[in-house]
MARSEFI-757647 format. One line per 3 residues: number of its first residue (from 1); their letters; for each residue x, y, z negated of C-alpha. Coordinates in steps of 0.05 Angstrom, whole numbers. Example, Ala and Ser with C-alpha at 12.3 -4.5 7.8 and 13.67 -1.06 7.14 Angstrom:
2
1> AS> 246:-90:-156 ~ 273:-21:-143
% end
This chain:
183
1> VLI> 1694:1659:-2582 ~ 1767:1678:-2571 ~ 1793:1607:-2575
4> IAP> 1741:1559:-2548 ~ 1702:1601:-2498 ~ 1763:1616:-2454
7> VIL> 1778:1542:-2449 ~ 1707:1526:-2427 ~ 1703:1585:-2379
10> TWR> 1771:1576:-2346 ~ 1765:1501:-2337 ~ 1696:1509:-2304
13> ASP> 1712:1572:-2263 ~ 1760:1548:-2211 ~ 1765:1482:-2174
16> WHR> 1815:1431:-2200 ~ 1875:1419:-2155 ~ 1916:1357:-2161
19> PTL> 1982:1380:-2192 ~ 2049:1362:-2163 ~ 2096:1318:-2204
22> PRL> 2143:1376:-2224 ~ 2083:1418:-2245 ~ 2054:1361:-2284
25> AEA> 2121:1350:-2319 ~ 2124:1424:-2336 ~ 2054:1422:-2366
28> AAI> 2073:1360:-2406 ~ 2135:1395:-2431 ~ 2095:1455:-2454
31> VLI> 2045:1410:-2491 ~ 2099:1368:-2524 ~ 2138:1429:-2546
34> LIY> 2076:1462:-2573 ~ 2056:1400:-2611 ~ 2125:1395:-2643
37> IND> 2130:1469:-2661 ~ 2059:1473:-2686 ~ 2067:1410:-2727
40> EIF> 2130:1437:-2759 ~ 2100:1505:-2774 ~ 2028:1491:-2793
43> TRG> 2019:1420:-2818 ~ 2073:1376:-2848 ~ 2142:1396:-2826
46> LIA> 2197:1430:-2865 ~ 2178:1499:-2841 ~ 2106:1488:-2863
49> HSY> 2126:1489:-2936 ~ 2164:1555:-2933 ~ 2101:1597:-2929
52> QMP> 2137:1651:-2891 ~ 2097:1689:-2839 ~ 2153:1699:-2787
55> YAY> 2152:1624:-2771 ~ 2082:1632:-2745 ~ 2111:1670:-2685
58> LPF> 2152:1610:-2661 ~ 2097:1583:-2613 ~ 2091:1651:-2579
61> PVL> 2145:1641:-2526 ~ 2115:1574:-2507 ~ 2046:1606:-2503
64> MWA> 2074:1659:-2457 ~ 2107:1605:-2415 ~ 2039:1571:-2408
67> ALR> 2005:1637:-2391 ~ 2056:1657:-2338 ~ 2062:1590:-2304
70> FGP> 1991:1562:-2310 ~ 1949:1625:-2313 ~ 1887:1634:-2356
73> RGA> 1873:1559:-2357 ~ 1942:1543:-2386 ~ 1939:1602:-2434
76> AFA> 1871:1582:-2460 ~ 1890:1510:-2471 ~ 1957:1526:-2505
79> TLL> 1922:1576:-2551 ~ 1869:1523:-2568 ~ 1923:1473:-2585
82> TAG> 1959:1523:-2629 ~ 1893:1544:-2662 ~ 1877:1471:-2678
85> FAA> 1943:1461:-2714 ~ 1938:1528:-2750 ~ 1866:1514:-2773
88> WGT> 1883:1444:-2797 ~ 1944:1467:-2834 ~ 1908:1526:-2866
91> ITG> 1849:1483:-2888 ~ 1894:1430:-2918 ~ 1936:1483:-2954
94> HGP> 1998:1483:-2911 ~ 2032:1533:-2866 ~ 2047:1607:-2867
97> FNT> 1975:1630:-2875 ~ 1965:1593:-2941 ~ 1953:1643:-2996
100> NGI> 1917:1643:-3063 ~ 1847:1631:-3035 ~ 1819:1594:-2975
103> DQS> 1779:1656:-2953 ~ 1840:1700:-2950 ~ 1881:1644:-2917
106> LLR> 1828:1634:-2862 ~ 1822:1709:-2851 ~ 1898:1715:-2842
109> MWL> 1897:1656:-2794 ~ 1838:1683:-2755 ~ 1871:1752:-2746
112> FLS> 1936:1721:-2724 ~ 1903:1673:-2675 ~ 1861:1730:-2647
115> IYA> 1925:1767:-2630 ~ 1953:1703:-2598 ~ 1890:1691:-2557
118> VTT> 1881:1762:-2532 ~ 1955:1770:-2515 ~ 1962:1705:-2477
121> LLI> 1897:1715:-2439 ~ 1916:1786:-2420 ~ 1985:1763:-2396
124> AAA> 1954:1706:-2357 ~ 1902:1752:-2325 ~ 1955:1803:-2306
127> MRE> 1997:1748:-2275 ~ 1937:1721:-2237 ~ 1922:1792:-2211
130> RIH> 1995:1799:-2189 ~ 1991:1734:-2151 ~ 1925:1756:-2117
133> AAN> 1957:1823:-2099 ~ 2018:1789:-2070 ~ 1974:1743:-2029
136> ALA> 1932:1802:-2004 ~ 1995:1840:-1985 ~ 2023:1780:-1947
139> EAE> 1956:1772:-1911 ~ 1954:1846:-1893 ~ 2026:1843:-1868
142> SLR> 2009:1782:-1825 ~ 1949:1818:-1796 ~ 1990:1880:-1782
145> RSI> 2043:1839:-1747 ~ 1992:1802:-1704 ~ 1959:1868:-1684
148> TDS> 2023:1904:-1668 ~ 2055:1845:-1633 ~ 1996:1838:-1586
151> APV> 1989:1913:-1572 ~ 2007:1932:-1501 ~ 2044:1995:-1525
154> YIL> 2113:2007:-1552 ~ 2114:2005:-1628 ~ 2176:2021:-1668
157> MLD> 2182:2029:-1743 ~ 2242:2068:-1770 ~ 2268:2083:-1839
160> LDG> 2281:2155:-1860 ~ 2354:2145:-1841 ~ 2335:2122:-1771
163> TIR> 2347:2047:-1781 ~ 2299:2005:-1740 ~ 2256:1962:-1786
166> YIN> 2206:1933:-1736 ~ 2198:1929:-1661 ~ 2136:1897:-1630
169> RTT> 2142:1845:-1575 ~ 2123:1892:-1520 ~ 2180:1938:-1538
172> VYL> 2229:1881:-1544 ~ 2211:1847:-1479 ~ 2203:1909:-1435
175> KVH> 2246:1964:-1463 ~ 2302:1934:-1505 ~ 2357:1973:-1470
178> EVV> 2319:2039:-1479 ~ 2302:2028:-1553 ~ 2374:2010:-1571
181> GTK> 2399:2071:-1534 ~ 2352:2120:-1570 ~ 2366:2100:-1641
% end
């Protein structure tokens, strides 16, 4: 539910936009780095045979990179990729989750991946909300400017120290010399 459902839901939810070449290169870099790190930690690399839990945290910065740059879709895919390597390594007896029994190993892996999944999806959702809020703010500012610029009255916005921050077009065109003189 935490690993596969977000991939299905995020890839179906929003329309697919053709990525630019730099964005595609960045996505490829994330995938390649994740494959390398996950392979080293969870399946066959040198780190995989150390059985030390701190190494399992190495993919986390790359997962955050995917979440921040590609939103929920990138976070879900990166988490799925990491989960696949972790599951394969744990089932085959490799990696930091490998303990005395397969049940305990899978439980440790599941708990760890749950934390990865929830954290990356929350970060991605917060970033997406920040982007939506910034877009809404820019749209509101544009609307305010269009309303105040077309108003047939004098509109002046000042800071607390009296510095002029905004003057509408009516004020600029008709009363520039009076506004500057009354600062």
